[in-house]
ZAFIBA-480828 format. One line per field, with one value per residue (C-alpha): residue in three letters; x, y, z. Coordinates in nm, 2 decimals, always signed. Example, Ala and Ser with C-alpha at 12.3 -4.5 7.8 and 13.67 -1.06 7.14 Angstrom:
r <- c(ALA/SER)
X <- c(+1.23/+1.37)
Y <- c(-0.45/-0.11)
Z <- c(+0.78/+0.71)
# end
This chain:
r <- c(MET/LYS/ILE/LYS/ARG/ILE/ARG/PHE/LEU/THR/VAL/PHE/THR/VAL/LEU/PHE/LEU/GLY/LEU/ALA/GLY/GLN/ILE/TYR/SER/LEU/ASP/TYR/ALA/ASP/ILE/SER/ASP/SER/LEU/THR/GLU/LEU/GLY/TYR/PHE/ASN/SER/SER/LYS/ASN/GLU/GLY/THR/THR/SER/PHE/ARG/SER/LEU/LEU/ILE/PRO/ILE/GLY/GLY/ARG/PRO/GLU/SER/LEU/GLY/SER/ALA/TYR/THR/GLY/LEU/CYS/ASP/ASP/ALA/GLY/TYR/ILE/ASN/TYR/ASN/SER/ALA/ALA/SER/CYS/ILE/LEU/THR/GLU/THR/GLN/ALA/SER/ALA/PHE/HIS/ASN/SER/TRP/ILE/ALA/ASP/SER/LYS/MET/ASP/THR/ILE/VAL/TYR/THR/THR/ARG/ILE/ASP/ASN/VAL/GLY/PHE/GLY/LEU/GLN/ALA/GLY/CYS/LEU/TYR/MET/PRO/PHE/THR/GLU/TYR/ASN/ILE/PHE/GLY/GLU/ARG/VAL/ASN/ALA/SER/TYR/TYR/SER/GLU/THR/ASN/PHE/ALA/ALA/ASN/ILE/SER/TYR/ASN/PHE/LEU/ALA/GLY/TYR/ASP/PHE/LYS/GLY/LEU/ALA/LEU/GLY/LEU/THR/VAL/LYS/THR/ALA/PHE/ARG/SER/VAL/PRO/ASP/TYR/THR/ASP/ASN/ASN/THR/ASP/SER/ILE/ILE/SER/LEU/SER/GLY/LEU/ALA/GLN/SER/GLY/VAL/GLY/ILE/MET/ALA/ASP/VAL/GLY/MET/LEU/LEU/GLN/PHE/ASN/PHE/LEU/LYS/PHE/PHE/ALA/SER/ARG/THR/PRO/ASN/VAL/ARG/ILE/GLY/LEU/SER/ALA/GLN/ASN/LEU/GLY/ALA/ALA/PHE/THR/GLY/ILE/SER/SER/SER/SER/GLY/ILE/LYS/LEU/ASP/ASP/PRO/LEU/PRO/THR/PHE/PHE/ALA/ALA/GLY/MET/SER/CYS/GLN/PHE/LEU/PRO/ILE/ILE/THR/ALA/THR/PHE/ASP/ILE/LYS/GLN/PRO/VAL/ASN/LEU/PHE/HIS/PRO/GLU/ASP/TYR/GLN/MET/PHE/SER/VAL/SER/ALA/GLY/LEU/ILE/LEU/ALA/PHE/THR/LYS/GLN/PHE/ASN/LEU/LEU/VAL/GLY/ALA/GLU/ILE/LYS/GLY/GLY/ASN/PRO/ARG/PHE/SER/VAL/GLY/SER/GLU/LEU/GLN/LEU/SER/LYS/ALA/ARG/LEU/ASN/PHE/ASN/TYR/THR/LEU/ASP/LEU/THR/SER/SER/LEU/ASN/PRO/VAL/ASN/ARG/ILE/SER/LEU/SER/ALA/LYS/ILE/LEU/LEU/GLY/ASP/ARG/GLY/ARG/ALA/GLU/ARG/GLN/LYS/LEU/ILE/ASP/GLU/LEU/TYR/SER/LYS/GLY/LEU/GLU/TYR/TYR/ALA/ASN/ALA/GLU/TRP/GLU/ASN/ALA/ILE/GLU/GLN/TRP/GLU/SER/VAL/LEU/ILE/LEU/ASN/LYS/ARG/TYR/ASP/PRO/ALA/ILE/LEU/GLY/ILE/GLU/SER/ALA/ARG/ALA/GLN/ILE/GLU/MET/TYR/ASN/ARG/VAL/ARG/GLU/SER/MET/PHE/PHE/GLU/GLU)
X <- c(-2.75/-2.42/-2.49/-2.57/-2.25/-2.04/-2.22/-2.15/-1.78/-1.76/-1.91/-1.69/-1.38/-1.47/-1.53/-1.22/-0.99/-1.16/-1.07/-0.71/-0.70/-0.76/-0.44/-0.26/-0.47/-0.29/+0.00/+0.32/+0.57/+0.69/+0.68/+0.87/+1.13/+1.20/+1.22/+1.44/+1.69/+1.66/+1.71/+2.01/+2.20/+2.07/+2.10/+2.40/+2.58/+2.56/+2.18/+2.05/+2.38/+2.24/+2.03/+1.69/+1.54/+1.20/+1.30/+1.26/+0.91/+0.63/+0.40/+0.10/-0.15/-0.10/+0.28/+0.26/-0.03/+0.20/+0.47/+0.67/+0.73/+0.66/+0.98/+0.86/+0.50/+0.46/+0.12/+0.01/+0.14/+0.33/+0.60/+0.79/+0.93/+1.01/+1.10/+1.15/+1.09/+0.72/+0.57/+0.59/+0.38/+0.10/-0.24/-0.39/-0.30/-0.33/-0.34/-0.29/-0.28/-0.13/-0.15/+0.05/+0.02/+0.37/+0.50/+0.54/+0.27/+0.46/+0.28/+0.38/+0.17/+0.24/+0.09/+0.18/+0.09/+0.19/+0.10/+0.21/+0.24/+0.28/+0.61/+0.72/+0.62/+0.64/+0.58/+0.60/+0.59/+0.59/+0.60/+0.65/+0.72/+0.64/+0.62/+0.57/+0.88/+0.84/+1.11/+1.10/+1.33/+1.47/+1.15/+0.93/+0.79/+0.72/+0.94/+0.91/+0.67/+0.71/+0.75/+1.04/+0.99/+1.16/+1.02/+1.10/+1.03/+1.08/+1.06/+1.05/+1.09/+1.10/+1.08/+0.97/+1.22/+1.12/+0.76/+0.55/+0.28/+0.50/+0.79/+0.64/+0.96/+1.24/+1.14/+1.42/+1.36/+1.52/+1.39/+1.57/+1.50/+1.58/+1.50/+1.51/+1.54/+1.39/+1.50/+1.31/+1.51/+1.59/+1.63/+1.92/+1.95/+2.03/+1.76/+1.49/+1.48/+1.47/+1.80/+1.72/+1.82/+1.98/+1.78/+1.95/+2.28/+2.12/+1.90/+2.01/+1.96/+1.98/+2.03/+1.99/+1.86/+1.69/+1.73/+1.52/+1.45/+1.13/+1.09/+0.75/+0.68/+0.44/+0.53/+0.30/+0.00/-0.32/-0.57/-0.64/-0.51/-0.29/-0.13/+0.19/+0.17/+0.53/+0.73/+1.09/+1.23/+1.57/+1.61/+1.88/+1.73/+1.87/+2.20/+2.35/+2.46/+2.33/+2.46/+2.42/+2.51/+2.34/+2.41/+2.71/+3.02/+3.22/+3.00/+2.81/+2.95/+2.91/+2.90/+2.57/+2.53/+2.18/+1.98/+2.09/+1.98/+1.95/+1.64/+1.53/+1.17/+0.93/+0.55/+0.37/+0.00/-0.06/-0.43/-0.65/-0.75/-0.41/-0.09/+0.22/+0.51/+0.86/+1.14/+1.49/+1.67/+2.03/+2.12/+2.46/+2.65/+2.81/+3.05/+3.17/+3.09/+3.26/+2.99/+2.77/+2.39/+2.15/+1.93/+1.55/+1.30/+0.93/+0.64/+0.28/-0.04/-0.33/-0.66/-0.89/-1.23/-1.42/-1.33/-1.43/-1.27/-0.92/-0.77/-0.40/-0.16/+0.21/+0.51/+0.86/+1.15/+1.44/+1.67/+1.47/+1.18/+0.92/+0.62/+0.28/+0.02/-0.33/-0.53/-0.84/-0.88/-1.21/-1.23/-1.48/-1.55/-1.29/-1.12/-0.93/-0.94/-0.70/-0.72/-0.42/-0.34/+0.02/+0.15/+0.52/+0.67/+0.99/+1.21/+0.95/+0.68/+0.42/+0.33/+0.31/+0.00/-0.04/-0.31/-0.25/-0.49/-0.46/-0.70/-0.62/-0.82/-0.80/-0.78/-0.80/-0.54/-0.49/-0.69/-0.48/-0.78/-0.96/-0.65/-0.61/-0.98/-0.91/-0.60/-0.81/-1.07/-0.82/-0.64/-0.96/-1.07/-0.73/-0.79/-1.12/-0.95/-0.67/-0.92/-1.09/-0.75/-0.77/-0.41/-0.35/-0.64/-0.52/-0.18/-0.34/-0.53/-0.23/-0.01/-0.27/-0.22/+0.15/+0.10/-0.08/+0.16/+0.48/+0.57/+0.23/+0.38/+0.06/+0.03/+0.40/+0.37/+0.04/+0.20/+0.49/+0.25/+0.03/+0.33/+0.45/+0.10/+0.10/+0.45/+0.35/+0.03/+0.23/+0.48/+0.20/+0.03/+0.35/+0.41/+0.08/+0.22/+0.45/+0.69/+0.62)
Y <- c(-0.47/-0.47/-0.81/-0.96/-0.82/-0.98/-1.31/-1.30/-1.22/-1.51/-1.76/-1.62/-1.67/-2.03/-2.11/-1.94/-2.10/-2.43/-2.41/-2.31/-2.62/-2.84/-2.73/-3.03/-3.25/-3.11/-3.28/-3.09/-3.33/-3.09/-2.79/-2.98/-3.11/-2.76/-2.63/-2.92/-2.82/-2.46/-2.54/-2.76/-2.47/-2.21/-2.41/-2.40/-2.68/-2.47/-2.47/-2.60/-2.56/-2.33/-2.42/-2.31/-2.33/-2.26/-1.89/-1.91/-2.06/-1.81/-1.77/-1.74/-1.46/-1.16/-1.20/-1.55/-1.46/-1.21/-1.47/-1.33/-1.01/-0.81/-0.62/-0.30/-0.32/-0.45/-0.29/-0.55/-0.75/-0.99/-0.71/-0.86/-1.14/-0.91/-0.56/-0.44/-0.07/-0.11/-0.11/+0.27/+0.33/+0.08/+0.25/+0.03/-0.18/-0.55/-0.88/-1.16/-1.54/-1.73/-2.10/-2.26/-2.63/-2.70/-3.01/-3.37/-3.31/-3.01/-2.70/-2.34/-2.14/-1.78/-1.50/-1.13/-0.82/-0.48/-0.12/+0.23/+0.55/+0.85/+0.78/+0.49/+0.13/-0.19/-0.55/-0.90/-1.24/-1.60/-1.88/-2.25/-2.51/-2.86/-3.21/-3.57/-3.76/-4.14/-4.39/-4.76/-5.05/-5.31/-5.51/-5.22/-5.17/-4.82/-4.74/-4.36/-4.10/-3.72/-3.39/-3.21/-2.83/-2.50/-2.21/-1.85/-1.52/-1.17/-0.81/-0.52/-0.14/+0.12/+0.50/+0.71/+1.00/+1.34/+1.23/+1.52/+1.61/+1.62/+1.40/+1.09/+1.01/+0.75/+0.45/+0.25/-0.06/-0.33/-0.68/-0.89/-1.27/-1.59/-1.94/-2.28/-2.62/-2.91/-3.26/-3.54/-3.80/-4.11/-4.47/-4.71/-4.94/-5.24/-5.20/-4.98/-4.77/-4.39/-4.23/-3.95/-3.60/-3.74/-3.50/-3.20/-3.30/-3.21/-2.93/-2.57/-2.20/-1.92/-1.55/-1.30/-0.96/-0.80/-0.45/-0.27/+0.06/+0.18/+0.49/+0.62/+0.88/+0.97/+0.91/+0.91/+0.91/+0.95/+0.94/+1.14/+0.99/+1.08/+0.74/+0.74/+0.52/+0.40/+0.23/+0.11/-0.12/-0.27/-0.54/-0.77/-1.08/-1.33/-1.16/-1.38/-1.74/-2.06/-2.27/-2.65/-2.95/-2.81/-3.11/-3.27/-3.35/-3.12/-2.83/-2.58/-2.53/-2.22/-2.41/-2.34/-2.04/-1.90/-1.85/-1.49/-1.29/-0.94/-0.82/-0.52/-0.46/-0.21/-0.16/+0.06/+0.17/+0.36/+0.30/+0.27/-0.09/-0.23/-0.26/-0.44/-0.57/-0.68/-0.84/-0.98/-1.17/-1.28/-1.54/-1.50/-1.75/-1.52/-1.80/-1.88/-1.58/-1.76/-2.02/-1.86/-1.93/-1.84/-1.53/-1.54/-1.31/-1.27/-1.06/-1.01/-0.83/-0.70/-0.64/-0.45/-0.51/-0.35/-0.21/-0.55/-0.79/-0.83/-1.09/-1.15/-1.35/-1.40/-1.60/-1.67/-1.83/-1.96/-2.18/-2.49/-2.42/-2.19/-2.12/-1.98/-1.84/-1.71/-1.57/-1.38/-1.12/-1.03/-0.71/-0.69/-0.40/-0.50/-0.80/-0.91/-1.27/-1.42/-1.76/-1.87/-2.16/-2.22/-2.45/-2.55/-2.69/-2.87/-3.10/-3.37/-3.45/-3.41/-3.06/-2.98/-2.80/-2.60/-2.40/-2.11/-1.90/-1.58/-1.37/-1.02/-0.83/-0.45/-0.27/+0.09/+0.36/+0.51/+0.82/+0.92/+0.95/+1.18/+1.39/+1.42/+1.53/+1.80/+1.91/+1.94/+2.15/+2.39/+2.42/+2.49/+2.75/+2.92/+2.93/+3.11/+3.37/+3.41/+3.46/+3.74/+3.90/+3.81/+3.70/+3.70/+3.47/+3.25/+3.22/+3.13/+2.85/+2.71/+2.73/+2.51/+2.27/+2.26/+2.17/+1.86/+1.79/+2.00/+1.88/+1.97/+2.15/+2.33/+2.50/+2.60/+2.75/+2.92/+3.09/+3.21/+3.35/+3.52/+3.69/+3.81/+3.95/+4.13/+4.28/+4.39/+4.55/+4.74/+4.87/+4.99/+5.16/+5.33/+5.46/+5.65/+5.89/+6.18/+6.37/+6.75)
Z <- c(+0.61/+0.79/+0.95/+0.60/+0.46/+0.74/+0.68/+0.31/+0.37/+0.62/+0.37/+0.09/+0.32/+0.40/+0.03/-0.09/+0.17/+0.12/-0.25/-0.16/+0.07/-0.23/-0.40/-0.26/-0.50/-0.80/-0.97/-0.86/-1.02/-1.29/-1.05/-0.78/-1.02/-1.14/-0.79/-0.68/-0.95/-0.85/-0.49/-0.56/-0.72/-0.47/-0.15/+0.09/+0.27/+0.58/+0.60/+0.93/+1.12/+1.38/+1.69/+1.81/+1.47/+1.62/+1.62/+1.24/+1.24/+1.16/+1.45/+1.21/+1.16/+0.93/+0.90/+0.76/+0.53/+0.37/+0.32/+0.61/+0.41/+0.73/+0.82/+0.65/+0.76/+1.12/+1.19/+1.45/+1.74/+1.51/+1.48/+1.78/+1.56/+1.26/+1.36/+1.72/+1.62/+1.55/+1.90/+1.92/+1.61/+1.66/+1.69/+1.96/+2.26/+2.16/+2.34/+2.08/+2.06/+1.76/+1.68/+1.39/+1.31/+1.19/+1.03/+1.18/+1.45/+1.59/+1.69/+1.77/+2.02/+2.10/+2.30/+2.27/+2.46/+2.33/+2.42/+2.35/+2.56/+2.33/+2.14/+2.36/+2.28/+2.49/+2.42/+2.58/+2.41/+2.52/+2.26/+2.26/+1.99/+2.10/+1.95/+2.07/+2.17/+2.17/+2.22/+2.14/+2.23/+1.99/+2.02/+1.90/+2.25/+2.36/+2.66/+2.68/+2.57/+2.64/+2.45/+2.30/+2.32/+2.26/+2.47/+2.42/+2.61/+2.48/+2.61/+2.37/+2.40/+2.12/+2.07/+1.77/+1.75/+1.61/+1.53/+1.40/+1.16/+0.84/+0.94/+1.10/+1.30/+1.30/+1.52/+1.68/+1.90/+2.10/+2.20/+2.45/+2.42/+2.59/+2.48/+2.65/+2.47/+2.67/+2.56/+2.75/+2.95/+2.74/+2.84/+2.90/+2.59/+2.82/+3.09/+2.91/+3.22/+3.20/+3.29/+3.53/+3.41/+3.09/+2.87/+3.03/+2.87/+2.53/+2.65/+2.61/+2.67/+2.42/+2.50/+2.23/+2.12/+1.82/+1.70/+1.44/+1.26/+1.09/+0.88/+0.76/+0.50/+0.21/-0.15/-0.46/-0.23/-0.42/-0.13/+0.19/+0.51/+0.80/+0.79/+0.59/+0.28/+0.27/+0.54/+0.52/+0.79/+0.88/+1.14/+1.29/+1.45/+1.71/+1.79/+2.06/+2.14/+2.29/+2.58/+2.57/+2.79/+3.10/+3.32/+3.14/+3.34/+3.12/+3.21/+3.00/+2.65/+2.43/+2.10/+1.93/+1.70/+1.68/+1.35/+1.32/+1.01/+0.88/+0.71/+0.50/+0.41/+0.25/+0.24/-0.01/+0.00/-0.32/-0.31/+0.00/-0.07/-0.18/+0.03/-0.11/+0.11/+0.01/+0.22/+0.18/+0.45/+0.48/+0.74/+0.92/+1.14/+1.41/+1.52/+1.16/+0.93/+0.65/+0.64/+0.38/+0.37/+0.10/+0.13/+0.10/-0.07/+0.01/-0.10/+0.01/-0.08/+0.13/-0.05/+0.18/+0.03/+0.32/+0.66/+0.81/+0.56/+0.41/+0.18/+0.21/-0.01/+0.01/-0.12/+0.01/-0.18/+0.03/-0.17/-0.27/-0.03/-0.19/+0.03/-0.07/+0.17/+0.15/+0.45/+0.54/+0.81/+0.98/+1.17/+1.45/+1.69/+1.95/+1.78/+1.47/+1.35/+1.10/+0.92/+0.71/+0.48/+0.37/+0.10/+0.12/-0.19/-0.08/-0.29/-0.23/-0.48/-0.21/-0.08/+0.28/+0.39/+0.71/+0.89/+1.13/+1.33/+1.53/+1.74/+1.86/+2.12/+2.07/+2.40/+2.29/+2.21/+2.56/+2.46/+2.16/+1.93/+2.17/+2.22/+1.84/+1.81/+2.07/+1.87/+1.55/+1.73/+1.88/+1.55/+1.35/+1.61/+1.56/+1.19/+1.24/+1.46/+1.20/+0.92/+1.13/+1.19/+1.56/+1.56/+1.94/+1.99/+1.71/+1.87/+2.20/+2.04/+1.86/+2.17/+2.34/+2.05/+2.11/+2.48/+2.36/+2.07/+2.06/+1.71/+1.54/+1.24/+1.12/+1.46/+1.47/+1.12/+1.21/+1.52/+1.31/+1.05/+1.31/+1.47/+1.13/+1.07/+1.40/+1.34/+0.99/+1.13/+1.39/+1.13/+0.91/+1.21/+1.32/+0.96/+0.97/+1.24/+1.12/+1.33/+1.36)
# end
């Protein structure tokens, strides 16, 4: 029965996304005209004035399916591009691969590894945007063919402070990143011969950091679960600078601002099968703060039809560039697969369609589930002792719980209550003896 259900969901996903893929055949003239006017009044002359724009390209997977409204959710390996604080609250170790077919034959490939030890999280990422680079001479003959690329590496660490049973903690994180822009060597206009190391004069290196905060709590929660149903996240991305002109005679120049932005996001799960996400992002030019750029807003929705299948939809509006996404997620025993279709409505009458894929291998939780099971058993045994007025034994059980989790609030309250019962019992017993 389970196999038939998975087959049905797979067929449903293919049909649904195939239908979504036909959206481009619709007439978007009226829509695009309206969006062009909206974009004209909401756009900024300072758009595109920063370097390493590949840092703004969605890597694909769940974040892009949600319209990049991910700052306040970040529940898988995609967090490393949205909120550095999330690695310390992920439930499982993950090794992930992302592929995004971007525009103009460019592609974005990314791999991420993330793990967690108690309240400390770690993550590593390597990503590359690459596209064909072809040069022709004045006669239309191809004289050079290579690739332009922007490669980035990131290392993340985070910690969940004061995490306990009631208060889920305040997660703070830091990601240190570096990026390298590789421009191919170009030819001499007169001889059509490639000039050695000429591309390095336009190549560059970026050094930056991300910082993030994530807070979890319960609010208007109408179902039983230990997972908090509300998350609020804040993030500052790409704080740093870029260096260009690596081989120029004038030396390395610090003249390229990075695409820095600040983000705030929220996710709400008021029902077990529905999760909503919201984001707002404000770009900032650290070199010229007066150069204002338009903010963007995005929203996403997760519909968890079964434990094995999720449907995700999202939208992002940034000036005159609305973006709509729909994706499906298939959960296997040790893997999670995501297929995403994105439609970009720019100021052109023709929509831009993109496909992205991701695959995550789930490598376990380092024994946290087994430890939680033991904690539950010890706590339940303590309750039995407490109900039978065996308070000393109850305290012993709950102290064992605190060895495994020092912030397990029910055990702390239980010990306090048991000690109060013992003290009251001793007072009553002493009052039964009279002096002669």
